[in-house]
C-alpha positions as CSV (number, residue, x, y, z in Angstrom):
1,M,31.5,-0.5,32.9
2,K,30.8,-3.6,30.8
3,D,27.5,-5.5,31.3
4,I,26.6,-8.7,29.5
5,R,23.0,-9.8,29.9
6,L,21.6,-13.2,29.0
7,Y,17.9,-13.6,28.2
8,T,15.9,-16.8,28.2
9,K,12.5,-17.5,26.7
10,S,11.0,-16.6,30.1
11,D,12.9,-13.3,30.2
12,L,11.5,-12.3,26.8
13,Q,8.1,-11.8,28.4
14,N,9.4,-8.5,29.8
15,F,10.1,-7.3,26.2
16,S,6.6,-5.9,25.5
17,A,5.9,-3.6,22.6
18,Q,5.7,-0.7,25.0
19,V,9.0,-1.5,26.7
20,L,10.7,-1.8,23.3
21,Q,9.3,1.5,22.1
22,N,10.7,3.2,25.2
23,F,14.0,1.4,25.0
24,D,17.0,3.8,25.1
25,G,18.7,3.5,21.8
26,E,18.7,0.6,19.4
27,I,16.5,-2.4,20.4
28,P,18.0,-5.9,20.2
29,I,14.7,-7.7,19.3
30,S,11.3,-6.8,18.0
31,S,8.0,-7.5,19.7
32,L,7.0,-9.7,16.7
33,R,10.0,-11.8,17.2
34,V,9.4,-12.0,21.0
35,N,5.9,-13.3,20.3
36,S,7.3,-15.9,17.9
37,F,9.8,-17.1,20.4
38,L,7.2,-17.4,23.2
39,H,5.1,-19.7,21.0
40,N,7.9,-21.8,19.7
41,K,7.8,-25.3,21.2
42,N,11.5,-25.9,20.2
43,I,12.5,-23.3,22.8
44,D,12.7,-24.3,26.4
45,D,12.2,-21.8,29.2
46,T,15.9,-22.2,30.1
47,D,17.3,-21.7,26.6
48,I,19.3,-18.6,26.2
49,V,18.0,-16.9,23.1
50,L,19.6,-13.4,23.3
51,I,22.9,-12.0,24.5
52,A,23.0,-8.2,25.0
53,Y,26.1,-6.3,25.8
54,F,26.0,-2.8,27.4
55,K,29.0,-0.5,27.9
56,D,28.6,2.4,30.3
57,H,24.9,1.8,30.2
58,K,24.8,2.1,26.4
59,F,23.6,-0.8,24.3
60,A,26.6,-1.9,22.2
61,A,25.9,-5.4,20.7
62,Y,23.7,-8.5,20.6
63,F,23.8,-12.1,19.4
64,G,20.7,-14.2,19.1
65,F,19.8,-18.0,18.9
66,I,17.0,-20.2,17.7
67,P,17.0,-23.8,19.1
68,D,16.3,-26.6,16.7
69,F,16.7,-30.4,16.6
70,F,18.7,-32.8,14.5
71,S,16.8,-35.9,13.1
72,D,18.2,-38.0,16.0
73,G,16.6,-35.6,18.5
74,E,19.8,-33.8,19.6
75,K,19.4,-30.0,20.1
76,F,21.4,-27.4,18.3
77,Y,21.2,-23.6,17.8
78,W,20.9,-21.4,14.8
79,N,22.5,-18.0,15.1
80,S,19.7,-15.3,14.8
81,G,21.0,-11.8,14.5
82,W,24.5,-10.6,15.3
83,R,24.9,-6.9,15.4
84,A,27.3,-4.4,17.1
85,N,27.7,-0.6,17.4
86,E,31.4,-0.1,17.1
87,N,31.0,3.6,18.0
88,I,30.3,2.5,21.5
89,D,32.9,-0.3,21.6
90,K,35.1,-1.4,18.7
91,R,35.3,-4.9,20.2
92,A,31.6,-5.2,20.8
93,A,31.0,-7.7,18.0
94,N,33.7,-10.0,19.2
95,I,32.6,-9.8,22.9
96,V,29.1,-11.1,22.2
97,F,30.4,-13.7,19.7
98,Y,32.9,-15.2,22.1
99,K,30.2,-15.2,24.8
100,A,28.0,-17.1,22.3
101,L,30.8,-19.6,21.8
102,S,31.1,-20.2,25.5
103,L,27.4,-21.0,25.6
104,Y,26.7,-23.0,22.5
105,G,29.9,-23.1,20.5
106,N,29.9,-26.9,20.0
107,N,26.2,-26.9,18.8
108,L,26.0,-23.9,16.6
109,I,25.1,-23.3,12.9
110,L,25.6,-19.9,11.3
111,N,23.8,-19.0,8.1
112,H,24.1,-16.0,5.7
113,L,27.7,-15.3,6.6
114,T,29.3,-12.0,5.5
115,P,33.0,-11.6,4.6
116,H,33.6,-10.1,8.0
117,T,31.9,-12.9,9.9
118,R,33.7,-15.5,7.8
119,K,37.0,-14.0,8.8
120,V,36.1,-14.0,12.5
121,L,34.9,-17.7,12.3
122,N,38.2,-18.8,10.6
123,S,40.1,-17.5,13.6
124,T,38.4,-19.7,16.1
125,N,39.2,-23.2,14.7
126,I,35.8,-24.3,16.1
127,F,33.8,-24.4,12.9
128,E,33.9,-26.4,9.7
129,Q,35.3,-24.8,6.6
130,V,32.7,-22.3,5.3
131,K,30.2,-24.0,2.9
132,E,28.7,-22.5,-0.3
133,L,25.1,-22.6,-1.3
134,K,25.0,-21.9,-5.0
135,G,21.9,-20.1,-6.4
136,K,20.5,-18.1,-9.3
137,K,18.5,-14.9,-9.4
138,F,16.0,-14.8,-12.3
139,F,14.8,-11.4,-13.5
140,L,11.3,-11.3,-14.8
141,K,11.1,-7.5,-14.9
142,S,13.5,-4.8,-15.8
143,P,15.3,-3.4,-12.7
144,I,17.0,-0.4,-14.4
145,N,15.3,2.3,-12.3
146,E,15.7,0.5,-9.1
147,I,19.4,-0.3,-9.6
148,L,20.3,3.2,-10.7
149,L,18.5,4.9,-7.8
150,S,20.1,2.6,-5.3
151,K,23.5,3.6,-6.7
152,N,22.9,7.3,-7.0
153,K,20.0,9.1,-5.2
154,K,20.7,12.2,-7.3
155,L,19.2,10.5,-10.3
156,K,15.7,10.6,-8.7
157,S,14.8,13.8,-10.6
158,I,15.0,11.9,-13.9
159,S,13.8,8.5,-12.6
160,S,10.6,8.8,-14.7
161,I,12.8,8.2,-17.8
162,F,14.2,5.0,-16.3
163,S,10.7,4.0,-15.2
164,F,9.4,4.4,-18.7
165,S,12.3,2.3,-20.0
166,D,11.4,-0.4,-17.5
167,R,7.7,-0.4,-18.4
168,L,8.5,-0.6,-22.1
169,I,10.9,-3.5,-21.6
170,N,8.5,-5.3,-19.3
171,W,5.6,-4.9,-21.8
172,V,7.6,-6.4,-24.7
173,F,8.9,-9.2,-22.5
174,T,5.5,-10.0,-21.0
175,N,3.9,-10.2,-24.4
176,N,6.5,-12.7,-25.4
177,N,5.6,-14.9,-22.4
178,N,1.9,-15.2,-22.6
179,A,1.3,-18.8,-21.4
180,K,-1.9,-18.9,-19.4
181,N,-2.5,-22.4,-18.2
182,Y,-0.7,-24.5,-15.6
183,I,0.4,-28.0,-16.7
184,N,-0.3,-29.5,-13.3
185,K,-2.9,-28.5,-10.6
186,I,-1.6,-25.6,-8.4
187,E,-3.0,-24.8,-4.9
188,I,-1.9,-22.1,-2.6
189,L,-2.3,-23.2,1.1
190,P,-2.2,-21.2,4.3
191,K,0.1,-23.8,5.8
192,I,1.5,-27.2,5.1
193,D,-1.4,-29.6,5.5
194,A,-1.3,-33.3,6.5
195,D,-1.1,-34.6,2.9
196,C,1.8,-32.3,2.1
197,E,3.5,-33.3,5.3
198,R,3.3,-36.9,4.3
199,F,4.8,-36.1,0.9
200,I,7.6,-34.1,2.4
201,N,8.5,-36.8,5.0
202,S,8.6,-39.4,2.2
203,T,10.9,-37.3,0.0
204,K,13.1,-35.0,2.2
205,K,16.8,-35.5,2.8
206,E,17.4,-33.1,5.6
207,F,19.2,-33.1,9.0
208,I,16.3,-31.3,10.6
209,K,13.9,-33.4,12.7
210,D,10.7,-31.5,12.0
211,N,11.0,-28.8,9.4
212,V,7.3,-28.9,8.7
213,Y,6.7,-27.6,12.2
214,N,9.3,-24.9,11.7
215,I,7.7,-23.7,8.5
216,N,4.1,-23.7,9.9
217,H,5.3,-21.9,13.0
218,A,7.0,-19.2,10.9
219,L,3.8,-18.7,8.9
220,A,1.8,-18.2,12.0
221,Y,4.4,-16.0,13.8
222,K,6.1,-13.9,11.1
223,W,8.8,-11.3,12.0
224,L,7.8,-8.9,9.3
225,T,4.6,-6.9,8.9
226,N,3.1,-4.3,6.6
227,S,1.4,-2.6,9.5
228,N,2.5,0.9,10.5
229,L,1.6,0.2,14.1
230,Y,5.2,-1.0,14.5
231,Q,6.7,2.2,13.1
232,I,8.3,3.3,16.3
233,E,9.9,-0.1,16.8
234,A,11.1,-0.1,13.2
235,E,13.0,3.1,13.7
236,K,14.9,1.6,16.5
237,Y,15.5,-1.9,15.0
238,Y,18.4,-2.5,12.8
239,F,17.0,-5.4,10.8
240,S,13.8,-5.3,8.7
241,L,10.5,-5.0,10.4
242,I,8.0,-3.3,8.0
243,E,7.6,-4.1,4.3
244,N,5.1,-2.8,1.8
245,V,4.5,-6.3,0.6
246,F,5.3,-9.5,2.6
247,E,3.5,-12.7,1.6
248,N,4.2,-16.4,2.1
249,Y,3.0,-19.1,-0.3
250,I,2.8,-22.8,0.4
251,I,2.4,-24.2,-3.2
252,K,1.0,-27.6,-3.6
253,I,1.4,-29.2,-7.0
254,T,-0.5,-32.3,-8.0
255,D,-0.8,-34.5,-11.1
256,N,-3.9,-36.7,-11.3
257,E,-4.6,-36.1,-7.6
258,E,-1.0,-37.2,-6.6
259,I,1.3,-34.7,-5.0
260,I,4.4,-34.1,-7.0
261,G,5.7,-31.0,-5.3
262,V,5.5,-28.7,-2.2
263,F,7.2,-25.3,-2.2
264,H,7.5,-22.5,0.3
265,I,8.1,-19.2,-1.5
266,V,8.2,-15.7,0.0
267,N,7.3,-12.5,-1.7
268,R,9.0,-9.3,-0.4
269,N,8.0,-6.3,-2.4
270,Y,7.5,-8.6,-5.5
271,N,11.0,-10.0,-5.1
272,F,10.3,-13.8,-4.7
273,K,12.6,-16.3,-3.0
274,L,12.4,-20.0,-2.7
275,Y,12.9,-21.0,0.9
276,F,12.0,-24.8,0.7
277,S,11.4,-27.2,-2.1
278,Y,10.3,-30.8,-2.0
279,F,9.4,-32.4,-5.3
280,N,9.6,-35.4,-7.7
281,S,12.8,-34.6,-9.6
282,K,11.6,-36.8,-12.5
283,L,8.9,-34.2,-13.1
284,S,11.1,-31.2,-12.6
285,N,10.6,-29.8,-16.1
286,S,6.8,-29.4,-15.8
287,I,7.1,-28.3,-12.2
288,A,9.6,-25.6,-13.3
289,K,7.2,-24.4,-16.1
290,D,4.4,-24.1,-13.6
291,L,6.5,-22.2,-11.1
292,R,7.6,-19.8,-13.9
293,L,4.0,-19.2,-14.7
294,F,3.1,-18.7,-11.0
295,L,5.8,-16.0,-10.8
296,Q,4.5,-14.3,-13.9
297,K,0.8,-14.4,-12.7
298,N,1.9,-12.9,-9.3
299,N,3.7,-9.9,-10.8
300,A,7.2,-11.1,-9.7
301,K,10.2,-8.9,-10.4
302,T,12.8,-11.4,-9.5
303,F,13.0,-15.0,-8.3
304,L,15.9,-16.2,-6.1
305,S,16.4,-20.0,-5.9
306,F,19.2,-22.2,-4.4
307,D,17.7,-25.5,-5.7
308,T,20.2,-26.7,-8.3
309,I,17.8,-29.1,-10.0
310,L,15.0,-26.5,-10.3
311,N,17.5,-23.8,-11.4
312,S,18.7,-26.1,-14.2
313,E,15.2,-26.4,-15.5
314,L,14.3,-22.8,-15.1
315,S,17.4,-21.8,-17.0
316,K,15.9,-23.4,-20.1
317,F,13.1,-20.8,-20.1
318,Q,13.1,-17.1,-21.1
319,F,14.0,-14.5,-18.5
320,L,15.3,-11.0,-19.0
321,F,18.6,-12.2,-17.5
322,T,19.9,-14.3,-14.7
323,K,22.6,-13.7,-12.1
324,K,24.6,-16.3,-10.1
325,T,24.6,-15.8,-6.3
326,L,26.2,-17.5,-3.3
327,Q,25.0,-18.0,0.3
328,Y,27.5,-19.0,2.9
329,Y,27.1,-21.1,6.1
330,T,29.0,-23.2,8.5
331,Y,28.6,-25.3,11.6
332,S,30.6,-26.4,14.7
333,K,33.0,-29.3,14.0
334,Q,31.4,-31.1,16.9
335,I,28.1,-31.5,15.1
336,S,29.5,-32.4,11.7
337,K,28.4,-36.0,12.4
338,H,24.8,-34.9,12.0
339,I,25.3,-33.3,8.6
340,N,26.5,-35.0,5.4
341,S,26.8,-34.0,1.7
342,E,23.7,-36.1,0.7
343,Q,21.5,-33.9,2.9
344,K,19.9,-30.8,1.4
345,F,20.8,-27.5,3.0
346,Q,17.8,-25.3,2.2
347,A,17.8,-21.5,1.8
348,G,15.1,-21.0,4.4
349,F,16.8,-22.8,7.3
350,G,17.3,-21.0,10.6
351,D,15.8,-17.6,11.1
352,V,15.5,-16.9,7.4
353,L,12.1,-18.4,7.1
354,Y,10.6,-15.8,9.4
355,T,11.5,-12.9,7.2
C-alpha cells in the first residue's frame, strides 16, 4: 500500500520532539526545523512544506520546501531536503520528486545538486540548464590526519603520528603569518542591525525580496545544535543535527565610521564557510586581509567561499593550499524571468543558511 502525505505549516505543530523521538524508523524533519518553520513569516498556514511517502506503513521518502519571495513579491519555493530509502521502494525518490513537481514545479529552485539529482532534473525538461557556482576552499591548517582517517579507519592506531605532523606544519605556518592588527574596524554582531541592513539594501544585487529577514530568522532558529538533548532525534535523522562547534558570525567592517562590508560566515567544527557577502568591491583588498586575519584569530581550519571577487584577493595571500570547488543549482524555466546573470547567487541561499 502506497501512502503520500502532505504537511502544511499548521500540520507541523503535531511534530513535537516527543512525537519525533517515538517515530517508527527514520524521521523526515527535526524538532528544531519544525520550530523554525512555525516562526517563519514567509510560510503561510496553507503552504505545503513537507511531502512524506510511506509504503506498507514504512517511511520511504520525503521532499521538503521553504517558501521565499522574489524582489517583485511573487512567491517561490526552495527545495529543502530530498531523501529516500531505496530498500523500501527503489522508486521512492522519484515518487516524492514528481509529487513535488505537481505542487510547485513551476516555482521551484533547487540548490546543492548531486550528480544523481542533476540526472533526474535533466529528464523533466521543466528546469533551466544546471548552473555552476564556482568557489575555492582555503586551507589554514594541515588536514593530513583528518583526510587519512576519513579514507581508512584502520589508520586510527597510528593517527598520533599524523596529528604530530599536522601540529608541526601548523606551528611553522602560523609563525609565518603573525599579523595581529586589523586594517579596518571589525565588529561581530548577533544579527544584522539597521545600519547593516541599509548598507546591504544599497549594495545588493539579488533576486530575493528580503534576504536580511531570512538571515536574521536563521540566526534565531538554527537547525543545528551542540546540545546532546537532541541525541535520540539525531540517531533517527539522516541529515546533520548535532555538531561539536556551530557558530554564526555577522561581521560588520567599517572604515572611518562608514560601513564597507557585511558578511555572514558560519563555523562548523572550525571549518568556516562564507554564506553571504555585501561589500565595497573597491576596498576588496583590505577587506580580504581583515577576513584572513579573522579566520586566523578564530582558529579556522578551512574557509570555503563562492565570492569570486573576494577569492581573487584571498588568493594573493599565503595559505597552506587552496582547492577549487563547485556548487550546482537550477530553477524552473517559468521563473527564469526573475533571475538574470547580473544578480548574485549566494552560497547561503535556501535552507543552507540554517545549517
